[in-house]
C-alpha positions in Angstrom: 0.0 0.0 0.0 1.4 3.4 -1.0 2.2 5.9 1.8 -0.5 8.5 2.3 1.7 11.6 1.9 -1.2 14.1 2.0 -2.3 12.8 5.4 1.3 12.8 6.7 2.1 16.4 5.7 -1.0 17.7 7.5 -0.2 15.6 10.6 3.5 16.6 10.8 4.2 18.5 14.0 6.6 18.9 16.9 6.6 16.2 19.5 4.0 17.2 22.1 5.6 17.5 25.5 3.6 20.3 27.1 2.1 17.7 29.6 5.5 16.2 30.5 6.9 17.0 33.9 10.6 17.2 33.2 11.3 17.7 36.9 10.8 13.9 37.1 14.3 13.7 35.9 15.5 15.7 38.9 13.8 13.3 41.2 15.2 10.3 39.4 18.1 11.2 37.1 19.1 9.1 34.2 22.3 7.0 34.3 25.5 8.3 32.9 25.3 5.7 30.1 21.8 6.9 29.1 22.9 10.5 29.1 25.9 9.7 26.9 23.5 7.9 24.5 21.1 10.8 24.5 23.9 13.2 23.6 24.7 11.0 20.6 21.0 10.9 19.6 20.5 14.7 20.0 23.6 15.4 18.0 22.4 13.2 15.2 18.8 14.5 15.2 20.1 18.1 15.1 22.4 17.2 12.2 19.5 16.1 10.0 19.4 19.4 8.2 22.9 18.8 7.0 21.9 15.4 5.7 19.0 17.1 3.9 21.5 19.6 2.4 23.4 16.8 0.9 20.3 15.1 -0.5 19.0 18.2 -2.2 21.9 18.2 -4.7 20.9 14.7 -5.9 18.1 13.5 -8.2 15.9 13.2 -5.1 15.3 16.9 -5.2 13.6 16.7 -8.6 10.8 14.5 -7.3 8.0 16.6 -5.6 6.8 13.6 -3.6 10.2 13.0 -2.2 10.9 16.7 -1.3 7.5 17.1 0.3 8.3 14.2 2.6 11.9 15.4 3.3 10.5 18.8 4.3 8.2 17.3 6.9 10.8 14.7 8.0 13.4 17.4 8.6 10.9 19.4 10.6 10.0 16.6 12.9 13.6 15.4 13.3 14.5 19.0 14.4 12.0 18.8 17.2 13.3 15.4 18.2 16.6 17.0 18.9 15.0 19.8 20.8 13.0 17.5 23.1 16.1 15.4 23.9 17.9 18.6 24.6 15.3 19.4 27.2 16.1 16.2 29.0 19.8 16.9 28.8 19.2 20.5 30.1 17.5 19.2 33.3 20.6 17.1 34.0 22.9 20.1 33.5 24.4 18.6 30.3 25.8 20.5 27.4 23.1 21.0 24.7 21.6 23.5 22.3 22.9 25.6 19.4 26.4 25.9 20.8 26.9 22.1 20.9 25.4 21.7 17.4 27.8 24.4 16.1 30.7 22.5 17.6 29.6 19.2 16.0 29.4 20.8 12.6 32.7 22.5 12.9 34.5 19.3 13.8 33.5 17.9 10.4 36.2 20.1 8.9 36.7 19.9 5.1 34.4 16.9 4.9 31.5 19.2 5.6 32.4 21.2 2.5 33.2 18.2 0.3 30.3 16.0 1.2 27.5 17.7 -0.8 29.9 18.1 -3.8 30.9 14.5 -4.0 27.4 13.2 -3.4 26.1 15.5 -6.1 28.6 14.2 -8.7 28.1 10.5 -7.7 24.3 10.8 -7.7 24.2 12.6 -11.0 26.2 9.8 -12.6 23.8 7.2 -11.3 20.6 9.2 -12.2 17.1 8.3 -11.3 18.1 5.0 -9.7 19.9 6.9 -7.0 16.5 7.5 -5.4 16.1 3.8 -4.7 19.4 3.8 -2.9 18.4 7.0 -1.0 15.1 5.5 0.1 16.7 2.1 1.1 19.4 3.9 3.1 16.8 6.0 4.8 14.7 3.0 5.6 17.6 1.2 7.3 18.6 4.4 9.2 15.1 4.9 10.4 14.7 1.2 11.4 18.0 1.5 13.3 16.9 4.8 15.0 13.6 3.4 16.1 15.3 0.3 17.5 17.8 2.4 19.4 15.1 4.4 21.1 13.3 1.2 22.1 16.6 -0.2 23.6 17.1 3.0 25.6 13.6 2.6 27.0 14.3 -1.0 27.9 17.7 -0.4 29.4 16.8 2.7 31.5 13.2 1.8 32.5 12.4 5.4 33.4 8.7 6.4 33.2 9.2 10.0 32.0 11.9 9.0 29.5 9.7 6.2 28.2 6.8 8.5 27.6 8.9 11.0 25.7 10.8 8.5 23.6 7.6 6.6 22.7 6.2 9.8 21.3 9.3 10.4 19.2 9.1 6.7 18.0 5.6 7.2 16.8 6.8 9.9 14.4 9.8 7.7 13.5 7.3 5.0 12.5 5.8 7.3 9.9 9.3 8.0 8.5 10.0 4.3 8.3 6.7 3.8 6.4 7.5 6.3 3.7 11.1 5.2 3.2 10.2 1.5 3.0 7.3 2.0 0.7 9.4 4.0 -1.7 12.4 1.7 -1.5 10.3 -1.5 -2.2 8.6 0.1 -5.2 11.8 1.5 -6.7 13.9 -1.6 -6.1 11.2 -4.0 -7.4 11.0 -2.2 -10.8 14.7 -1.8 -11.6 17.4 -4.4 -11.6 20.0 -1.7 -12.0 18.6 0.1 -8.8 18.9 -3.2 -6.9 22.5 -3.8 -8.0 23.6 -0.2 -7.3 21.8 -0.1 -3.9 23.2 -3.4 -2.8 26.7 -2.3 -3.8 26.3 1.1 -2.0 25.0 -0.4 1.2 27.7 -3.2 1.3 30.6 -0.8 0.7 29.4 2.6 2.1 26.7 2.2 4.8 27.7 2.9 8.4 25.6 3.1 11.6 23.6 6.2 12.0 25.7 9.1 13.2 29.0 7.3 12.8 30.1 9.7 10.1 29.4 12.7 12.4 30.3 11.4 15.9 33.8 10.3 17.2 34.4 6.6 16.7 34.6 6.1 20.4 31.0 7.4 20.8 29.6 5.2 18.1 31.4 2.2 19.7 30.0 3.0 23.1 26.5 3.5 21.7 26.6 0.1 19.9 27.9 -1.6 22.9 25.4 -0.1 25.3 22.4 -0.7 23.1 23.3 -3.9 21.3 26.1 -5.5 23.2 23.9 -7.9 25.4 21.8 -10.8 24.3 18.7 -8.8 23.9 20.5 -6.2 21.8 22.0 -8.9 19.6 18.5 -10.1 19.0 17.5 -6.6 17.8 20.5 -6.5 15.5 19.4 -9.8 13.9 15.8 -8.5 13.5 17.1 -5.4 11.7 19.1 -7.5 9.3 16.0 -9.6 8.6 14.0 -6.4 7.8 16.7 -5.4 5.3 16.5 -9.0 3.8 12.9 -8.4 2.9 13.7 -5.4 0.6 14.0 -6.5 -3.0 17.5 -7.5 -4.0 19.0 -6.9 -0.5 18.8 -10.3 1.2 21.9 -11.7 2.8 23.8 -8.5 3.4 24.1 -8.9 7.2 24.5 -5.2 7.1 23.9 -4.3 10.8 25.6 -7.3 12.2 28.7 -6.6 10.2 28.7 -2.9 11.2 28.3 -3.7 14.9 31.2 -6.1 14.6 33.3 -3.6 12.8 32.9 -0.9 15.4 33.5 -3.1 18.4 32.6 -2.5 21.2 35.9 -2.0 22.9 35.8 -3.4 26.5 36.6 0.0 27.9 33.5 1.5 26.3 31.0 -1.0 27.8 28.7 0.2 30.6 30.3 -0.4 34.0 33.8 -0.3 32.7 36.5 1.7 34.4 
């Protein structure tokens, strides 16, 4: 079933938290591991506008349906970062525009080269690039949704659970769009399937790993997916990817988790 874009664009809105008592975090603060994880998540959500910048120089920008979705997607992702920042603020943690500016500046020359190189590569591929973009987006949104669920499970904090579940409801709509478009475009083009499979196998990395220090990605993967329950989630993510046309057997998330570690010193409880 095709994604109902008209319905979505009228429903897109900031995460509603007016009824949330953030002082609940003062009464029961989050663990250091959860806060470190939320920093990563906030930094990635805030960086979404930079990902959008890179995508708007590709064939995706020529498709009004895609750009309509991306406009709403970027809007909602911005507010995800804002809401997580509210949680960090209650804990006296670094947050806000100053931190976002630092994250962007640390990208150095890559921040300048990224849209140029992506523009040239995508132009060479043409229309089939959109299939790769949609597949990549689906995998990232699946991973993000799973990560929020794992934070809820690991921290078991009532206020955090309420906030993150509201974010996850919006992420579910993002997943639905990306997967719908990916399946349709992959199914109708053998070239798109070959290109997407190659791009994912050689270029895909865990969400945020191209922006955050490697040590932070390694910590995040260890904290969220390093135990038995987390490994089960990783397997489930790989099985979702398997169901996209032409992408079975990649073992994408399992290989990525293995590539990044975790290093023993990054695991929760390490000294």
